[in-house]
Z-matrix of the N, CA and C atoms (Angstrom, degrees):
N
C 1 1.457
C 2 1.520 1 109.12
N 3 1.334 2 116.73 1 136.19
C 4 1.468 3 121.39 2 -177.82
C 5 1.523 4 110.56 3 -66.23
N 6 1.323 5 114.51 4 141.47
C 7 1.460 6 120.26 5 178.74
C 8 1.523 7 109.47 6 -86.24
N 9 1.330 8 116.33 7 133.63
C 10 1.464 9 120.42 8 -179.20
C 11 1.525 10 109.77 9 -64.86
N 12 1.313 11 116.93 10 138.58
C 13 1.452 12 121.46 11 177.53
C 14 1.520 13 109.99 12 -70.96
N 15 1.299 14 115.75 13 144.73
C 16 1.458 15 120.53 14 177.74
C 17 1.520 16 109.31 15 -130.16
N 18 1.328 17 115.04 16 163.66
C 19 1.459 18 120.43 17 -178.16
C 20 1.518 19 108.08 18 -151.04
N 21 1.333 20 115.87 19 144.07
C 22 1.466 21 119.98 20 177.79
C 23 1.522 22 108.99 21 -75.33
N 24 1.322 23 116.10 22 133.26
C 25 1.463 24 121.75 23 176.06
C 26 1.519 25 107.87 24 -146.21
N 27 1.337 26 115.37 25 120.74
C 28 1.460 27 122.04 26 -179.87
C 29 1.529 28 111.23 27 53.22
N 30 1.330 29 114.41 28 43.60
C 31 1.450 30 119.99 29 175.22
C 32 1.516 31 114.93 30 79.50
N 33 1.328 32 117.35 31 2.36
C 34 1.466 33 120.48 32 -179.69
C 35 1.518 34 110.09 33 -125.14
N 36 1.330 35 115.07 34 145.20
C 37 1.463 36 119.79 35 176.62
C 38 1.524 37 108.71 36 -89.55
N 39 1.312 38 116.42 37 128.60
C 40 1.463 39 120.95 38 -177.39
C 41 1.523 40 110.26 39 -137.55
N 42 1.328 41 117.50 40 154.40
C 43 1.465 42 120.15 41 179.74
C 44 1.526 43 110.76 42 -61.68
N 45 1.317 44 115.46 43 146.46
C 46 1.455 45 121.21 44 178.03
C 47 1.528 46 108.72 45 -94.56
N 48 1.323 47 116.04 46 132.29
C 49 1.461 48 120.44 47 179.16
C 50 1.524 49 109.85 48 -63.02
N 51 1.323 50 115.26 49 133.02
C 52 1.456 51 120.52 50 177.31
C 53 1.513 52 111.50 51 -93.55
N 54 1.323 53 115.26 52 -179.09
C 55 1.465 54 121.60 53 -175.90
C 56 1.530 55 111.43 54 -58.25
N 57 1.330 56 117.73 55 -45.28
C 58 1.459 57 120.37 56 -176.70
C 59 1.528 58 111.57 57 -66.41
N 60 1.313 59 117.07 58 -37.81
C 61 1.467 60 120.11 59 178.27
C 62 1.530 61 110.90 60 -66.52
N 63 1.317 62 115.85 61 -38.41
C 64 1.470 63 120.11 62 177.57
C 65 1.530 64 110.04 63 -63.89
N 66 1.332 65 116.58 64 -46.29
C 67 1.462 66 120.45 65 179.21
C 68 1.527 67 111.29 66 -61.24
N 69 1.332 68 116.36 67 -43.26
C 70 1.463 69 120.33 68 -179.38
C 71 1.517 70 111.07 69 -62.60
N 72 1.334 71 116.69 70 -39.90
C 73 1.459 72 120.37 71 179.77
C 74 1.518 73 111.13 72 -68.28
N 75 1.338 74 116.88 73 -43.40
C 76 1.464 75 120.48 74 178.24
C 77 1.523 76 110.64 75 -63.02
N 78 1.319 77 116.42 76 -41.23
C 79 1.472 78 120.87 77 179.26
C 80 1.530 79 110.30 78 -62.75
N 81 1.311 80 116.81 79 -42.36
C 82 1.467 81 120.82 80 -179.68
C 83 1.531 82 110.95 81 -63.33
N 84 1.326 83 117.01 82 -41.38
C 85 1.470 84 120.45 83 177.83
C 86 1.523 85 110.08 84 -63.53
N 87 1.332 86 116.48 85 -45.56
C 88 1.459 87 120.56 86 -178.35
C 89 1.514 88 112.93 87 -63.15
N 90 1.325 89 116.61 88 -42.73
C 91 1.462 90 120.96 89 -179.84
C 92 1.522 91 110.86 90 -65.98
N 93 1.312 92 116.23 91 -37.47
C 94 1.466 93 120.31 92 -176.17
C 95 1.520 94 112.93 93 -83.37
N 96 1.326 95 117.69 94 -40.13
C 97 1.462 96 121.19 95 -171.01
C 98 1.529 97 114.11 96 -116.27
N 99 1.314 98 117.47 97 -6.69
C 100 1.464 99 120.77 98 -175.11
C 101 1.516 100 110.20 99 98.06
N 102 1.352 101 116.67 100 154.39
C 103 1.465 102 120.50 101 -172.42
C 104 1.516 103 113.44 102 -72.53
N 105 1.313 104 118.23 103 -20.95
C 106 1.459 105 119.23 104 177.26
C 107 1.527 106 111.36 105 -68.86
N 108 1.324 107 116.43 106 -19.29
C 109 1.463 108 120.39 107 178.13
C 110 1.524 109 112.35 108 -79.84
N 111 1.322 110 116.51 109 -12.00
C 112 1.468 111 120.38 110 -179.28
C 113 1.517 112 109.51 111 -85.17
N 114 1.318 113 115.92 112 115.21
C 115 1.460 114 122.15 113 173.41
C 116 1.519 115 107.33 114 -135.45
N 117 1.309 116 116.71 115 163.71
C 118 1.464 117 120.10 116 176.05
C 119 1.525 118 109.57 117 -57.04
N 120 1.316 119 115.55 118 -41.12
C 121 1.467 120 119.71 119 -177.88
C 122 1.522 121 111.86 120 -67.71
N 123 1.358 122 117.22 121 -43.79
C 124 1.469 123 119.52 122 -177.66
C 125 1.527 124 111.46 123 -65.88
N 126 1.329 125 116.32 124 -36.64
C 127 1.465 126 119.64 125 178.47
C 128 1.527 127 110.01 126 -69.26
N 129 1.323 128 115.77 127 -43.43
C 130 1.469 129 119.40 128 178.71
C 131 1.529 130 111.20 129 -60.28
N 132 1.333 131 116.48 130 -43.49
C 133 1.467 132 119.82 131 179.38
C 134 1.520 133 111.30 132 -63.21
N 135 1.314 134 116.81 133 -39.85
C 136 1.462 135 120.86 134 179.35
C 137 1.525 136 111.08 135 -62.67
N 138 1.325 137 115.83 136 -35.76
C 139 1.458 138 120.70 137 179.89
C 140 1.527 139 112.30 138 -83.26
N 141 1.324 140 116.38 139 -12.90
C 142 1.456 141 119.79 140 -179.18
C 143 1.517 142 113.79 141 84.55
N 144 1.358 143 116.12 142 26.46
C 145 1.454 144 121.14 143 179.64
C 146 1.521 145 109.67 144 -121.48
N 147 1.318 146 115.00 145 178.73
C 148 1.454 147 120.47 146 171.55
C 149 1.527 148 108.32 147 -98.63
N 150 1.306 149 116.11 148 161.07
C 151 1.467 150 121.81 149 -174.33
C 152 1.523 151 114.79 150 -56.06
N 153 1.350 152 120.07 151 -37.72
C 154 1.467 153 119.02 152 -176.99
C 155 1.526 154 114.28 153 -54.31
N 156 1.318 155 118.29 154 -30.79
C 157 1.464 156 120.05 155 179.11
C 158 1.527 157 110.51 156 -60.31
N 159 1.330 158 116.91 157 -42.68
C 160 1.463 159 120.20 158 -178.28
C 161 1.516 160 111.47 159 -69.06
N 162 1.347 161 116.50 160 -32.43
C 163 1.462 162 119.73 161 179.52
C 164 1.526 163 111.73 162 -68.20
N 165 1.328 164 117.48 163 -13.59
C 166 1.464 165 120.48 164 173.47
C 167 1.530 166 110.69 165 -71.84
N 168 1.337 167 116.90 166 -19.89
C 169 1.466 168 121.48 167 -176.59
C 170 1.535 169 112.98 168 -113.09
N 171 1.336 170 117.22 169 -32.02
C 172 1.462 171 121.37 170 -175.52
C 173 1.518 172 109.79 171 -133.78
N 174 1.351 173 115.44 172 138.50
C 175 1.465 174 119.56 173 -178.15
C 176 1.524 175 111.71 174 -65.13
N 177 1.351 176 115.21 175 -41.82
C 178 1.453 177 120.19 176 -174.89
C 179 1.524 178 108.91 177 -166.62
N 180 1.322 179 115.92 178 -173.79
C 181 1.464 180 120.95 179 -179.90
C 182 1.524 181 111.22 180 -60.37
N 183 1.327 182 117.30 181 -39.99
C 184 1.458 183 120.00 182 -179.29
C 185 1.525 184 110.96 183 -61.14
N 186 1.305 185 117.02 184 -43.40
C 187 1.460 186 121.48 185 179.30
C 188 1.527 187 110.35 186 -60.84
N 189 1.317 188 116.23 187 -42.18
C 190 1.466 189 122.02 188 -179.93
C 191 1.527 190 111.07 189 -65.23
N 192 1.320 191 117.28 190 -49.27
C 193 1.459 192 120.75 191 -177.89
C 194 1.533 193 111.51 192 -68.36
N 195 1.328 194 116.47 193 -34.18
C 196 1.463 195 119.58 194 178.72
C 197 1.518 196 110.87 195 -62.33
N 198 1.315 197 116.90 196 -42.25
C 199 1.475 198 119.00 197 179.58
C 200 1.525 199 111.40 198 -65.42
N 201 1.319 200 116.97 199 -36.75
C 202 1.467 201 119.95 200 176.86
C 203 1.527 202 109.75 201 -64.37
N 204 1.331 203 117.05 202 -41.25
C 205 1.460 204 121.21 203 179.84
C 206 1.525 205 111.56 204 -65.19
N 207 1.324 206 117.36 205 -43.70
C 208 1.464 207 121.63 206 179.24
C 209 1.527 208 110.14 207 -62.82
N 210 1.317 209 116.59 208 -42.03
C 211 1.462 210 120.39 209 177.93
C 212 1.530 211 110.86 210 -62.80
N 213 1.335 212 116.81 211 -39.51
C 214 1.470 213 120.60 212 178.87
C 215 1.524 214 111.01 213 -63.64
N 216 1.326 215 117.28 214 -38.65
C 217 1.461 216 120.46 215 176.59
C 218 1.518 217 110.95 216 -62.77
N 219 1.325 218 116.42 217 -38.83
C 220 1.459 219 120.26 218 176.85
C 221 1.519 220 111.65 219 -63.42
N 222 1.331 221 115.51 220 -40.73
C 223 1.469 222 119.67 221 176.74
C 224 1.522 223 111.06 222 -61.60
N 225 1.338 224 116.38 223 -43.44
C 226 1.456 225 120.54 224 -179.47
C 227 1.526 226 110.77 225 -64.04
N 228 1.324 227 117.20 226 -43.12
C 229 1.462 228 120.16 227 179.44
C 230 1.523 229 111.00 228 -61.49
N 231 1.329 230 116.54 229 -42.83
C 232 1.466 231 120.05 230 177.93
C 233 1.511 232 110.71 231 -61.80
N 234 1.327 233 116.11 232 -44.07
C 235 1.461 234 120.83 233 -179.54
C 236 1.537 235 110.63 234 -61.32
N 237 1.314 236 117.41 235 -41.20
C 238 1.459 237 120.89 236 -176.37
C 239 1.523 238 113.10 237 -69.60
N 240 1.318 239 117.35 238 -27.96
C 241 1.462 240 120.05 239 -169.72
C 242 1.527 241 114.66 240 -105.82
N 243 1.314 242 118.67 241 -8.59
C 244 1.463 243 120.71 242 -176.60
C 245 1.524 244 112.06 243 -69.13
N 246 1.325 245 116.68 244 123.13
C 247 1.467 246 123.59 245 169.77
C 248 1.528 247 112.54 246 46.72
N 249 1.329 248 115.53 247 55.84
C 250 1.465 249 119.83 248 178.44
C 251 1.529 250 110.22 249 -74.24
N 252 1.336 251 117.61 250 149.64
C 253 1.468 252 120.78 251 175.55
C 254 1.533 253 110.22 252 -60.50
N 255 1.320 254 116.82 253 149.95
C 256 1.460 255 120.52 254 179.37
C 257 1.525 256 112.04 255 -71.46
N 258 1.331 257 117.64 256 -30.00
C 259 1.459 258 121.03 257 177.24
C 260 1.523 259 109.07 258 -67.44
N 261 1.336 260 115.85 259 128.27
C 262 1.469 261 119.84 260 -172.14
C 263 1.526 262 113.10 261 -64.55
N 264 1.337 263 117.40 262 -39.44
C 265 1.463 264 119.74 263 179.16
C 266 1.518 265 110.42 264 -67.96
N 267 1.337 266 116.24 265 -44.08
C 268 1.469 267 120.28 266 178.57
C 269 1.523 268 110.92 267 -61.90
N 270 1.334 269 116.86 268 -34.66
C 271 1.469 270 120.28 269 179.39
C 272 1.526 271 110.84 270 -65.20
N 273 1.339 272 116.75 271 -43.58
C 274 1.466 273 120.42 272 178.63
C 275 1.521 274 110.45 273 -63.03
N 276 1.338 275 116.80 274 -45.57
C 277 1.466 276 120.84 275 179.21
C 278 1.523 277 110.16 276 -59.51
N 279 1.335 278 116.33 277 -42.18
C 280 1.465 279 120.69 278 179.54
C 281 1.525 280 111.14 279 -63.59
N 282 1.325 281 117.59 280 -40.60
C 283 1.460 282 120.48 281 179.26
C 284 1.523 283 111.21 282 -64.58
N 285 1.329 284 116.18 283 -39.57
C 286 1.469 285 119.49 284 177.64
C 287 1.524 286 110.17 285 -62.65
N 288 1.316 287 116.55 286 -45.32
C 289 1.465 288 120.59 287 -179.93
C 290 1.524 289 111.02 288 -62.20
N 291 1.326 290 116.74 289 -41.05
C 292 1.466 291 120.35 290 -179.28
C 293 1.521 292 111.45 291 -68.69
N 294 1.330 293 116.74 292 -36.89
C 295 1.467 294 120.73 293 177.33
C 296 1.530 295 109.81 294 -59.57
N 297 1.322 296 115.63 295 -48.56
C 298 1.459 297 119.29 296 -178.75
C 299 1.522 298 112.34 297 -68.78
N 300 1.313 299 116.74 298 -35.54
C 301 1.465 300 119.54 299 177.01
C 302 1.522 301 110.20 300 -63.49
N 303 1.341 302 117.14 301 -42.44
C 304 1.462 303 120.70 302 177.92
C 305 1.521 304 110.19 303 -60.85
N 306 1.339 305 116.56 304 -44.57
C 307 1.464 306 120.50 305 179.45
C 308 1.530 307 111.16 306 -60.37
N 309 1.327 308 117.43 307 -41.38
C 310 1.455 309 121.11 308 -178.83
C 311 1.527 310 112.15 309 -71.16
N 312 1.334 311 116.62 310 -39.95
C 313 1.466 312 120.69 311 -176.43
C 314 1.527 313 112.55 312 -79.87
N 315 1.331 314 117.21 313 -26.75
C 316 1.465 315 121.25 314 -175.72
C 317 1.532 316 109.37 315 -130.82
N 318 1.310 317 115.47 316 55.03
C 319 1.463 318 120.07 317 -173.09
C 320 1.532 319 112.79 318 -61.40
N 321 1.333 320 117.27 319 -37.29
C 322 1.466 321 118.99 320 -179.75
C 323 1.524 322 111.23 321 -69.14
N 324 1.330 323 117.20 322 -40.50
C 325 1.460 324 119.62 323 176.11
C 326 1.526 325 110.53 324 -63.87
N 327 1.310 326 116.21 325 -39.31
C 328 1.467 327 120.71 326 178.65
C 329 1.526 328 110.10 327 -61.83
N 330 1.315 329 116.66 328 -42.64
C 331 1.463 330 120.58 329 179.67
C 332 1.530 331 110.75 330 -64.07
N 333 1.324 332 116.71 331 -39.83
C 334 1.466 333 120.41 332 179.83
C 335 1.522 334 110.60 333 -64.07
N 336 1.325 335 116.36 334 -49.34
C 337 1.464 336 121.14 335 -178.20
C 338 1.527 337 111.46 336 -56.55
N 339 1.314 338 116.56 337 -38.19
C 340 1.457 339 121.54 338 -174.90
C 341 1.531 340 113.37 339 -96.54
N 342 1.330 341 116.93 340 10.91
C 343 1.453 342 120.74 341 174.47
C 344 1.510 343 114.30 342 62.58
N 345 1.331 344 116.58 343 36.99
C 346 1.457 345 120.45 344 -172.79
C 347 1.527 346 113.97 345 -88.97
N 348 1.331 347 117.67 346 -7.60
C 349 1.463 348 119.73 347 -175.81
C 350 1.519 349 113.68 348 -115.51
N 351 1.313 350 117.07 349 6.76
C 352 1.457 351 120.35 350 175.02
C 353 1.516 352 115.46 351 69.73
N 354 1.324 353 117.84 352 23.40
C 355 1.466 354 120.42 353 177.32
C 356 1.526 355 108.66 354 -95.73
N 357 1.339 356 117.13 355 155.56
C 358 1.469 357 119.25 356 -175.21
C 359 1.530 358 112.35 357 -75.07
N 360 1.334 359 116.09 358 123.69
C 361 1.462 360 121.99 359 169.36
C 362 1.518 361 107.27 360 -136.56
N 363 1.307 362 116.07 361 155.84
C 364 1.459 363 120.80 362 177.83
C 365 1.523 364 107.65 363 -79.32
N 366 1.327 365 116.53 364 98.00
C 367 1.462 366 120.99 365 -174.61
C 368 1.519 367 112.34 366 -63.49
N 369 1.324 368 116.69 367 -31.89
C 370 1.467 369 119.66 368 179.09
C 371 1.514 370 110.79 369 -65.77
N 372 1.319 371 116.46 370 -44.36
C 373 1.462 372 120.64 371 -179.62
C 374 1.525 373 110.98 372 -67.76
N 375 1.329 374 117.24 373 -42.54
C 376 1.457 375 120.97 374 178.68
C 377 1.528 376 110.18 375 -64.70
N 378 1.328 377 116.93 376 -39.85
C 379 1.454 378 121.14 377 178.64
C 380 1.522 379 111.32 378 -62.41
N 381 1.331 380 116.92 379 -40.35
C 382 1.467 381 120.00 380 177.96
C 383 1.524 382 110.20 381 -61.33
N 384 1.316 383 116.88 382 -41.13
C 385 1.459 384 120.24 383 179.14
C 386 1.517 385 111.03 384 -67.48
N 387 1.334 386 116.38 385 -35.25
C 388 1.461 387 120.66 386 -179.97
C 389 1.523 388 111.65 387 -67.75
N 390 1.343 389 117.43 388 -24.38
C 391 1.463 390 119.97 389 -179.99
C 392 1.522 391 111.24 390 -61.55
N 393 1.315 392 117.14 391 -35.38
C 394 1.460 393 120.09 392 177.36
C 395 1.522 394 110.58 393 -62.17
N 396 1.319 395 116.08 394 -41.04
C 397 1.462 396 120.61 395 178.63
C 398 1.525 397 110.80 396 -66.75
N 399 1.331 398 117.00 397 -38.84
C 400 1.467 399 120.63 398 177.39
C 401 1.524 400 111.13 399 -62.64
N 402 1.337 401 116.16 400 -38.39
C 403 1.472 402 119.35 401 178.31
C 404 1.520 403 111.00 402 -65.34
N 405 1.335 404 116.80 403 -36.23
C 406 1.464 405 120.77 404 176.94
C 407 1.521 406 110.50 405 -61.43
N 408 1.327 407 116.41 406 -45.03
C 409 1.463 408 120.65 407 179.37
C 410 1.525 409 110.34 408 -65.28
N 411 1.336 410 116.81 409 -43.06
C 412 1.462 411 120.75 410 -179.90
C 413 1.523 412 111.01 411 -60.89
N 414 1.319 413 116.66 412 -40.61
C 415 1.460 414 120.28 413 179.30
C 416 1.521 415 111.40 414 -67.76
N 417 1.326 416 116.57 415 -34.80
C 418 1.467 417 120.22 416 -180.00
C 419 1.525 418 111.88 417 -67.12
N 420 1.331 419 116.74 418 -36.39
C 421 1.471 420 119.36 419 -177.73
C 422 1.526 421 112.53 420 -88.58
N 423 1.329 422 117.33 421 -12.22
C 424 1.463 423 120.90 422 -176.27
C 425 1.530 424 113.19 423 -52.11
N 426 1.343 425 120.40 424 -48.90
C 427 1.467 426 119.00 425 -177.23
C 428 1.528 427 113.63 426 -64.29
N 429 1.329 428 117.89 427 -20.35
C 430 1.458 429 120.85 428 -175.71
C 431 1.522 430 113.01 429 -85.90
N 432 1.330 431 117.01 430 -7.83
C 433 1.459 432 120.11 431 -177.55
C 434 1.527 433 113.13 432 -93.69
N 435 1.325 434 117.75 433 -13.52
C 436 1.452 435 120.06 434 179.65
C 437 1.512 436 112.34 435 95.13
N 438 1.315 437 115.87 436 161.81
C 439 1.459 438 121.09 437 -172.16
C 440 1.524 439 113.50 438 -69.64
N 441 1.325 440 118.03 439 -21.50
C 442 1.463 441 120.05 440 -178.82
C 443 1.524 442 113.77 441 -88.46
N 444 1.317 443 117.06 442 -3.78
C 445 1.468 444 119.81 443 -179.62
C 446 1.522 445 110.00 444 -69.81
N 447 1.296 446 116.34 445 138.76
C 448 1.469 447 121.50 446 179.83
C 449 1.521 448 110.52 447 -87.12
N 450 1.322 449 114.28 448 169.55
C 451 1.458 450 119.24 449 176.02
C 452 1.528 451 110.04 450 -62.27
N 453 1.328 452 116.08 451 -35.18
C 454 1.464 453 120.01 452 178.24
C 455 1.524 454 110.75 453 -64.27
N 456 1.341 455 117.16 454 -39.22
C 457 1.467 456 120.95 455 177.49
C 458 1.525 457 110.38 456 -59.11
N 459 1.315 458 115.66 457 -44.83
C 460 1.469 459 120.43 458 -178.47
C 461 1.521 460 111.04 459 -64.77
N 462 1.334 461 115.48 460 -42.37
C 463 1.461 462 119.35 461 -178.39
C 464 1.530 463 110.66 462 -67.51
N 465 1.324 464 116.62 463 -40.77
C 466 1.462 465 120.01 464 178.86
C 467 1.528 466 110.27 465 -61.01
N 468 1.330 467 116.10 466 -45.04
C 469 1.455 468 119.11 467 -179.76
C 470 1.525 469 110.93 468 -64.39
N 471 1.333 470 117.17 469 -41.18
C 472 1.463 471 120.28 470 178.44
C 473 1.523 472 110.96 471 -60.20
N 474 1.356 473 116.71 472 -42.95
C 475 1.463 474 120.26 473 178.93
C 476 1.530 475 110.91 474 -64.72
N 477 1.339 476 116.15 475 -39.72
C 478 1.468 477 119.93 476 179.96
C 479 1.526 478 111.02 477 -66.55
N 480 1.321 479 116.36 478 -40.33
C 481 1.467 480 119.82 479 178.44
C 482 1.526 481 110.74 480 -64.90
N 483 1.333 482 116.11 481 -41.84
C 484 1.465 483 120.30 482 178.20
C 485 1.531 484 110.00 483 -60.51
N 486 1.337 485 116.08 484 -44.53
C 487 1.461 486 120.37 485 179.92
C 488 1.527 487 111.08 486 -63.58
N 489 1.329 488 116.43 487 -40.60
C 490 1.460 489 120.12 488 178.77
C 491 1.521 490 111.36 489 -63.43
N 492 1.328 491 116.57 490 -49.19
C 493 1.465 492 120.25 491 -178.16
C 494 1.522 493 111.32 492 -62.67
N 495 1.337 494 115.98 493 -45.69
C 496 1.468 495 117.89 494 -178.91
C 497 1.523 496 111.24 495 -68.94
N 498 1.339 497 116.47 496 -38.53
C 499 1.461 498 118.90 497 179.35
C 500 1.514 499 112.28 498 -60.47
N 501 1.326 500 116.61 499 -44.16
C 502 1.458 501 119.97 500 -179.48
C 503 1.529 502 110.79 501 -71.64
N 504 1.328 503 117.02 502 -34.39
C 505 1.456 504 120.23 503 175.91
C 506 1.525 505 111.00 504 -64.89
N 507 1.357 506 116.07 505 -41.98
C 508 1.465 507 120.04 506 179.57
C 509 1.528 508 111.20 507 -64.44
N 510 1.329 509 117.10 508 -39.08
C 511 1.467 510 120.23 509 177.13
C 512 1.522 511 110.62 510 -61.85
N 513 1.330 512 116.09 511 -41.19
C 514 1.463 513 119.76 512 178.10
C 515 1.532 514 110.93 513 -65.38
N 516 1.324 515 116.62 514 -46.15
C 517 1.465 516 120.10 515 -176.05
C 518 1.523 517 111.73 516 -67.36
N 519 1.326 518 116.61 517 -29.21
C 520 1.462 519 120.47 518 176.96
C 521 1.526 520 112.23 519 -88.13
N 522 1.330 521 115.67 520 7.41
C 523 1.472 522 123.19 521 177.03
C 524 1.526 523 113.01 522 62.42
N 525 1.327 524 115.32 523 28.66
C 526 1.460 525 120.27 524 175.90
C 527 1.519 526 110.30 525 -87.22
N 528 1.340 527 116.25 526 -32.20
C 529 1.464 528 121.22 527 -178.89
C 530 1.524 529 109.18 528 -133.72
N 531 1.327 530 118.94 529 146.33
C 532 1.465 531 121.81 530 178.67
C 533 1.522 532 111.25 531 -74.49
N 534 1.315 533 116.34 532 163.30
C 535 1.462 534 120.97 533 176.11
C 536 1.520 535 108.98 534 -71.47
N 537 1.317 536 116.32 535 125.54
C 538 1.464 537 121.05 536 -179.49
C 539 1.519 538 107.78 537 -151.42
N 540 1.317 539 116.26 538 87.45
C 541 1.462 540 120.53 539 -175.82
C 542 1.521 541 111.87 540 -64.86
N 543 1.335 542 117.45 541 -36.14
C 544 1.464 543 120.19 542 179.31
C 545 1.529 544 110.01 543 -61.55
N 546 1.318 545 117.01 544 -40.40
C 547 1.469 546 120.70 545 179.06
C 548 1.525 547 110.81 546 -62.77
N 549 1.340 548 116.14 547 -41.67
C 550 1.456 549 120.50 548 179.26
C 551 1.529 550 110.37 549 -63.54
N 552 1.331 551 116.04 550 -46.82
C 553 1.468 552 120.24 551 -179.24
C 554 1.520 553 111.21 552 -61.34
N 555 1.314 554 117.10 553 -43.12
C 556 1.460 555 120.56 554 178.94
C 557 1.525 556 111.54 555 -63.10
N 558 1.328 557 116.45 556 -39.76
C 559 1.466 558 120.33 557 178.80
C 560 1.523 559 110.59 558 -64.18
N 561 1.319 560 116.77 559 -40.49
C 562 1.465 561 121.21 560 178.00
C 563 1.520 562 110.69 561 -61.98
N 564 1.320 563 117.71 562 -46.58
C 565 1.460 564 120.95 563 -177.95
C 566 1.531 565 111.14 564 -66.53
N 567 1.334 566 117.39 565 -34.89
C 568 1.467 567 119.82 566 176.12
C 569 1.521 568 110.72 567 -65.77
N 570 1.330 569 116.15 568 -38.99
C 571 1.459 570 119.82 569 179.32
C 572 1.528 571 110.59 570 -65.00
N 573 1.329 572 116.86 571 -42.74
C 574 1.463 573 120.39 572 178.48
C 575 1.524 574 110.29 573 -63.14
N 576 1.327 575 116.57 574 -42.10
C 577 1.465 576 120.01 575 178.76
C 578 1.528 577 110.52 576 -61.38
N 579 1.323 578 116.53 577 -41.98
C 580 1.458 579 119.86 578 178.96
C 581 1.518 580 111.90 579 -64.78
N 582 1.328 581 116.66 580 -37.31
C 583 1.461 582 120.53 581 -178.89
C 584 1.521 583 111.62 582 -68.13
N 585 1.322 584 116.70 583 -38.17
C 586 1.469 585 118.07 584 -176.08
C 587 1.524 586 112.49 585 -78.31
N 588 1.337 587 117.88 586 -8.97
C 589 1.464 588 120.49 587 176.51
C 590 1.528 589 111.94 588 -102.39
N 591 1.334 590 117.29 589 4.93
C 592 1.453 591 120.79 590 175.89
C 593 1.537 592 109.89 591 -69.11
N 594 1.315 593 117.41 592 155.83
C 595 1.472 594 119.84 593 174.71
C 596 1.525 595 110.47 594 -56.02
N 597 1.323 596 116.33 595 132.73
C 598 1.457 597 120.29 596 178.07
C 599 1.508 598 113.87 597 99.29
N 600 1.332 599 117.67 598 -13.65
C 601 1.456 600 120.33 599 179.52
C 602 1.522 601 108.63 600 -114.05
N 603 1.321 602 115.53 601 138.62
C 604 1.460 603 119.60 602 176.73
C 605 1.513 604 109.61 603 -65.04
N 606 1.316 605 116.57 604 145.23
C 607 1.458 606 119.25 605 172.15
C 608 1.521 607 108.49 606 -70.50
N 609 1.271 608 114.59 607 128.85
C 610 1.468 609 119.56 608 -178.76
C 611 1.527 610 110.09 609 -69.45
N 612 1.329 611 117.12 610 131.83
C 613 1.439 612 121.67 611 -174.58
C 614 1.525 613 113.62 612 -113.46
N 615 1.332 614 115.11 613 18.34
C 616 1.466 615 117.62 614 177.27
C 617 1.506 616 111.38 615 103.74
N 618 1.339 617 117.54 616 167.52
C 619 1.472 618 121.11 617 -176.72
C 620 1.515 619 110.71 618 -59.75
């Protein structure tokens, strides 16, 4: 088993915070105080260290926040795909419910991932991570489009569903619209129905 690193501080030897502890502390500050409160200095102070220790693990605040955002996307993907119902319609409904539950339970992480608070994140890196989630959605809707649907059809629908879910979530978070999961689910199913009746896609005839 690896031995924990230690460092002398004020005449005493103490464990050195590792990457995961730094991320957990930064995440806790962001969730509690907002992401603008997360800085290399604020995280270091919370851990009882000086800033140089954190620079051994992260280049800057953007690097730190980007990793938190990428991890949050991984959490969301896991949540969306765990033990889905075998019925294709029920699976889509379940994914919609889980998406909204994640947004409600982890609103600050959701805001960070979607760049809603104006803090620096590496959008290219976050976008690459989001592509995996888009593929999950595309695969979930694939059986509902019919055998003649192309890969482009599936990807377009996945992008449209993502835009719909995030748009309605953003309206809720900005207090423009009330929380209404049934409305969101109905909108998703209408969009899928519209997609499967487009030219080139078989009309869906049920499970």
